[in-house]
N, C-alpha and C positions, 0 to 999 in steps of 0.2 A: 479365478486367473488375473493375477498382478498384472497392474497397469504399470508398476514403476519398470523399466527398461536399465536403472544401473546407472552411472555415469554416465551425463551428459558429453557426450565426445568434444574434448579441446576445452573442458570446462576447468577452471583453478585461478579460486578467488584468492589474494590475501587472507581473507578471513570470513569466515561459514559460524554465525550464529544459530549453533545445533539445538533447536527444542521440539524438539520429536522423539519418540522412544524407537522406532523404528522408518524405513524408508515412505513406506506406503500406512494409512492408517496409524491405529497406535493411539499413544496417552500423551499427552502435553510433556516432554522430559523438561522437570526441572531439579537442580536450578540449569541456567541455560548452558551448554558447553560451547567454549570458544574454541573454533577449531583454527587454529594461526600456520597458514604455509611454512613449510617448512619446522613447524612446532616451537615459531620466536615470533615471539608478542612485540609491537614498537609500539612506540608514540601517536597516539593521535589525537589532536588537539580538535581536529573537527571530524566528527563519525557521522557517515551518510547511510542509514541503515536502508535495507531495501525489503519488502515486506510481499512475497507473493499473495496468493489469492484462493476464494474456496476449490475445494475437490482437486487442488491440484498435489499429486505425488511429487515425492525428491527430485522425480527424471525430469518432469512437468516445469518444475519451478528451476530447476537450472538451467534449462532451455529456454525462461523468461527471462533472465538474469545474463545467460549467455549475448540474448539478442538485445536488450541495454547496453551491454557493455558496443557490440558489432555499432549500433547506432548513437553511440558518443565516438568512438572511433572515427567515424564519418564525418565529423566535425571538430576534435579537437587535433590538435599536434600531437607526436607520439609522448614529447615531455609530459604533457598536460595529463596524455593520458596514463601515462605509470605514477602522476602525483594521485590524478581521482580513483584509482586502482586501490591508493594506500589508505585511503579514507572509505570505503568502502565497506559495508558487513553485512552480506545475505544472508538474512532470515529466514531460518527452515521451520515452520510449524503444521501441526496435524489438522488442517482446515479439508480434508480428507476420510475416505472410511475407505478400510478392507472389507466390505460386503460380499458375499458370493452373487454371481451372476449378473442376473440386469438391474438388481436393486441397488447397486451400487452407483449405476447411471442415473438411477432418477434423483434430481437432484436434492428436490423439495424435502425429500427423507430424508437425505443426509443434513440438511442443512438446521438444523435445530442442532443438532450434538453437535456440528461447527460453531455455532457461536456462542454454545458453552465451552467449547476450547478455546476458542477466540479468546476471555476475557481472564481464560488461565495462563493463555500464552501471555497475554499485556504482563500480569505479576511476573512470571517467571523473568522476561525480559527487561520491566522495568528495575525489578532487584539485580541483572548485570549491570544494567546502566546503571545506575546509584554506585555503583561499590568501582565502576570507572574513571579512579582518580588524575589520569592524564584527559581527560574527553570534556569540554568545554562548552562546546558547537554541539548539538543535535540537529543533524534533517533525515528526513522521513520520505518515501516515495515507496506508497503502498496501491492493492491495486485488490478490487471485490472485498471480502470480505477483509483483508489483509488492510484494510485503513481503517477496521472497527480494532483491530490488533492496533497500528498506532494510537488512535486516539484513545482507548482503551490504557492504553501503556501511560500516556502521555496524562490521564490524568489519577493513575497510578503514583505518578513522583510528585505530583504538586505537596509544594509543603514539604516532601522527604529532606533529610540532609542527602547531601551530593547531588539533587535535585539539576542539571542544567538547562542552560539556555537551550530553547529551541527554539532554531533559525529560518529555516524554509520544508513547510511537508506538501507534498501533491498529493494528493487522493486522484485516483485515474479509476473512473468507472465502481464508485465505494457504496458496496451491499452496509451501509450504513442509515436508518427509517430517519428519513428529515423529519421528524419530534424529536429526536436524541441531540438534532446539534440545534435544535431552536429555543430563543431562550426560554430557561426551566426545563429544558431537556436534562438528562444523565450528563451527556456529553459535549455541552454549550460551552463550560468553561477548556475545556480542552481543546476544543474548536479556536475559543482566542487567546489560548495560552502564546502558542507559538507566533513569530514576526511576520513571518507570511504567509497563508495559504492559498491553494490553488485548485479547485476543482476540474477534474477533467469529465466530462459527461456526455451521455447520448441517450435521448429516446426510441432509437430504435436495438437498443439492447434486449434480445428477448429472457435471457437471466434476471435482469433485472427486474422484467414486465411480469414476470411468473413464476420462476422458480423462489427469489428471495421473498415477494410479500408470500407467497404458500407455506414460504420455510419459516419465515417469525409466525405465523398466525400460528405454524402447529407446535410452534414454540412458547406459544399461550401471550406474548406481552400485548399485542393488537391486532387488529384485521385486516390484512392486507395494506401494509402500511409504503407509501411510498419510498422507493428507496433514493437517498442523497445523489448518488454518482445515474440517476436516468433522466430527472428533468433539471437539473444541478440549482433547488430549491436552498439556500440556503440563506442566513443574513449577512449581506454585502457589505463591503466597509470598504473601497479600491484602497490598494496601496497593502492591505490588510487583508482580506477576505476575496478573495475574487473566482471565475470558472470560466471555464474556456468548452465552448459545443465541440466536440470533435464531431461534425457533419458522418450521419451514412454506419458510423462506427456501430460493432456489435463487441460481447464482453470480452471477447481474444484481440481487441483488436490494439493493445494500450502499449505493451514492452516493446513490440518491434517485431514479434517472430514472421507474422506474415506481411506479404509485400501491396496490397492493398494502397488506395489512397489513404482511407480513414490509420490505419497504423502508420502511415509516412507523414502527416500531421498531428498524430499523438506525439510520436516521437519528437517532430521538431518544436513544439510546445513545451514539452516534458525538458527539451536541452536549452530554449531558450529562460524558461522560469527559473532551474538553479543556477545559470548563468558561469558556469564555468569555462574556462579559457582566458584570451585575452592575457597572456602571462601567468594566469590562473593565481589569480587573489582568492583571496577565503571565500567560500559560496556568500556567506552571510555579508560580506563585503562589495561584490554585485549587484547593484542596480537590475531589478526586472524589467523585460522592455515592456513600451504599454501594452493592455489586453486590446485585441480587436476588439473593434464592433461587432457585439455579438445579438447576432438576429433570431432571438428566442424561437423554439419550436412549437411553443403555448404560450398562451399566454390565460397567468391562473394568479391572481394576486391574493384571494384568498382561499388559497382549496384547504379543504377539512385535513387535520390530521388522520391517517388512517385509508384515506380516499384516492385512491388510485387512478 
């Protein structure tokens, strides 16, 4: 039985970046199909790409993106919200499966396939962004395995003709193995490329505690690696790469769909990090507020790669 329920009510973005071949499961769509509302492209000097996470159908991703907009609307003026919408590009990629019966719900079995598709998606998205001659500044907000898509996309674009300046990147509940973003890791250069990266993390995330390490193990790279979004174990550089502990958050608490305290906190931190509003200067021109003191949930100064 399909989990995709069609278009989410009220969802009407200016730009969809369609990287799927079907609404649920399926292959990566390459080339990326830019679906403009009203079939009219407009100039986006600044482009903010939203990237949903692991095991999301088209409908579920639309629900997440709609929640992101509702949270922004609660903070911004109507004029600023119109201008923000004009900057957004909602990416849809096949990080899910359309397997029959209960197998589709066993996350760690789907995960190795989704990892492969995240890398394929990054190439297709990267090619699209490289050929967008109007775009000067890129911004990304991603969740779960969508954070892997973002970092792989940045890595793919490095040094290529048409490479854009990446301003701000927010990685929420990032399903990216920590070893990949440490010095010498294959995504370390991608992590350093943006002007500012913020990781929103939670040790209470059951998907990153169980499904992600098992899925990475089945994929054959490392045994039970720790995910970046669980403990926020990143090479920190204040004002360049930092983190925010979202206390009590589980894996679905980040876009703002839920109404619990963790979802509220995550949405607040995301709004503050992006720095929109105040006459709507460019996102890259608005300084980020100071990061709140981070009472780390555990002390692991020398945790070994692959150990959870």
